[in-house]
Structures are given as structure tokens and as C-alpha cells.
C-alpha positions as CSV (number, residue, x, y, z in Angstrom):
1,M,-0.3,-0.3,0.1
2,Y,2.4,3.0,1.2
3,N,6.6,2.4,1.0
4,F,8.4,5.1,2.2
5,T,11.8,6.1,4.3
6,L,13.2,8.2,6.6
7,I,16.8,9.4,5.8
8,G,19.5,9.5,9.0
9,R,18.9,8.5,12.9
10,V,15.2,8.8,14.4
11,P,16.0,10.0,17.6
12,S,13.3,9.8,20.7
13,K,10.7,12.2,20.8
14,K,10.3,11.1,25.0
15,N,13.7,10.7,26.1
16,S,15.9,13.8,26.0
17,R,12.8,16.3,26.8
18,I,13.9,20.5,27.6
19,T,12.1,21.4,30.9
20,N,11.8,24.7,31.0
21,R,12.2,25.5,34.9
22,K,9.5,28.8,35.2
23,T,7.0,27.3,34.0
24,G,7.0,23.1,34.6
25,R,6.3,22.6,30.2
26,S,8.1,19.7,28.9
27,F,9.6,19.9,24.8
28,P,11.3,17.4,22.7
29,S,14.2,18.3,22.3
30,S,16.0,21.0,20.0
31,S,17.4,16.9,17.5
32,Y,14.1,16.0,17.9
33,V,12.5,19.3,16.5
34,K,15.2,19.6,13.5
35,W,14.7,15.8,13.0
36,H,10.9,16.4,12.4
37,K,10.7,19.5,10.1
38,Q,13.4,17.3,8.1
39,A,11.2,14.0,7.8
40,E,8.1,16.9,7.4
41,K,10.5,17.5,3.6
42,Q,11.0,14.0,3.2
43,L,6.7,12.8,3.5
44,E,5.7,16.6,1.8
45,K,4.2,13.6,-1.3
46,L,2.1,12.2,2.3
47,K,0.2,14.8,4.0
48,E,-3.1,14.9,4.1
49,E,-4.2,11.3,3.3
50,N,-5.7,11.4,7.4
51,I,-5.9,7.2,7.1
52,D,-8.3,5.8,9.1
53,F,-9.0,1.6,9.0
54,P,-7.1,-0.6,10.1
55,I,-3.2,-1.2,9.0
56,H,-0.2,-2.7,9.2
57,I,2.9,-0.8,9.9
58,H,6.4,-2.3,9.3
59,Y,9.6,-0.6,10.5
60,E,12.8,-1.8,9.6
61,F,15.6,0.4,11.1
62,F,19.7,1.0,9.2
63,M,21.1,2.1,12.5
64,P,24.8,4.0,12.0
65,D,26.2,2.7,14.9
66,L,26.3,-0.2,17.9
67,R,25.6,1.9,20.5
68,K,22.3,1.0,22.4
69,T,19.2,2.0,21.2
70,D,15.1,1.9,22.5
71,I,13.3,1.0,19.3
72,S,10.0,1.5,20.7
73,N,10.3,5.4,21.5
74,K,12.2,5.4,18.0
75,I,8.7,3.9,16.6
76,E,6.9,6.3,19.0
77,S,8.6,9.5,17.5
78,I,7.7,7.5,13.7
79,N,3.5,7.9,14.0
80,D,3.7,11.3,15.9
81,L,5.2,12.5,12.9
82,L,2.7,10.5,10.9
83,V,-0.6,11.7,13.3
84,D,1.4,15.3,13.2
85,I,1.8,15.3,9.1
86,H,-2.2,14.2,8.7
87,F,-1.2,10.9,7.1
88,L,-2.8,8.9,10.0
89,K,-6.4,10.3,11.4
90,D,-4.8,9.0,15.0
91,D,-2.1,6.4,15.8
92,N,-4.4,4.6,18.5
93,W,-4.8,0.7,18.5
94,K,-8.2,1.2,15.8
95,I,-5.5,2.6,13.5
96,I,-2.4,0.8,13.9
97,Q,-3.8,-2.8,14.6
98,Q,-0.4,-4.9,14.0
99,F,3.0,-3.6,14.0
100,S,6.9,-5.0,13.1
101,A,10.1,-3.5,13.5
102,Y,13.4,-4.9,13.1
103,A,17.4,-3.2,13.2
104,Q,20.0,-3.7,11.6
105,L,23.8,-1.5,11.0
106,D,24.2,0.5,8.1
107,R,27.2,3.3,8.7
108,D,26.7,4.5,6.1
109,N,23.5,4.7,4.8
110,P,21.2,5.3,8.9
111,R,17.4,5.3,7.7
112,V,14.2,3.3,8.6
113,E,12.0,2.0,5.9
114,I,8.8,1.9,6.3
115,Q,6.0,-0.2,4.6
116,I,2.4,-0.3,5.6
117,D,-0.8,-2.3,4.4
118,E,-4.6,-2.4,4.8
119,L,-5.7,-5.1,6.9
């Protein structure tokens, strides 16, 4: 149904948040904000799809190094991006009913390849 690639390392939105000491509000890190803007440009053609039916998403991560990393946080960052650009109406269980993920090393071309199929 849909296949696309996001170039670069996917940062975690949840980790490395910045907290405003005066207000107590927290915000995503600058690396996440920068990645989000670049990823939006990469996915320009997918904007406004607004998928609202059951899907399966497969994420294949190609990591730039052997650092330990939490794949589920990276998946959450991608899902939030897909909702933010209105590709997905929401990332709840009624829409993303299945997902799978795989990670491997590619020092020269870090990326995540995403395949989305209707259930």
C-alpha cells in the first residue's frame, strides 16, 4: 500500500526532553524538532492522507552505529510524525492494529524504511 524511507537517525521524542524551569512545561529536544522538520519535508507527498482504517506498519531501521537504543521510542516518534502531518488520523489501536520492527547496522546510510499495509 505505502512504502517510504526516512533518511538519518530517528531520535526519541520521549527522551531528552527540555523542561522550562519557570513554567514546568517540557518540550522535545532540539534534535527531535530538527529531525521532525526534515522528516516532514521527506514525506511531503503523504500529507493529508488521513488514514482512519486498520493497518499494519513494518519499520526496518538501519542504524549508524552499535549504540544501544530503544526501538519502541523511535517507533513512537515516527507514529507521532505521521499523525502530525495528517497521514494517520490517529495512532491508536483501532488504526495501528499491528506493527513489526527490525533493526540492523548500516554505518553509511542510516534510515528507516516503512511499509504500511491495510488489514
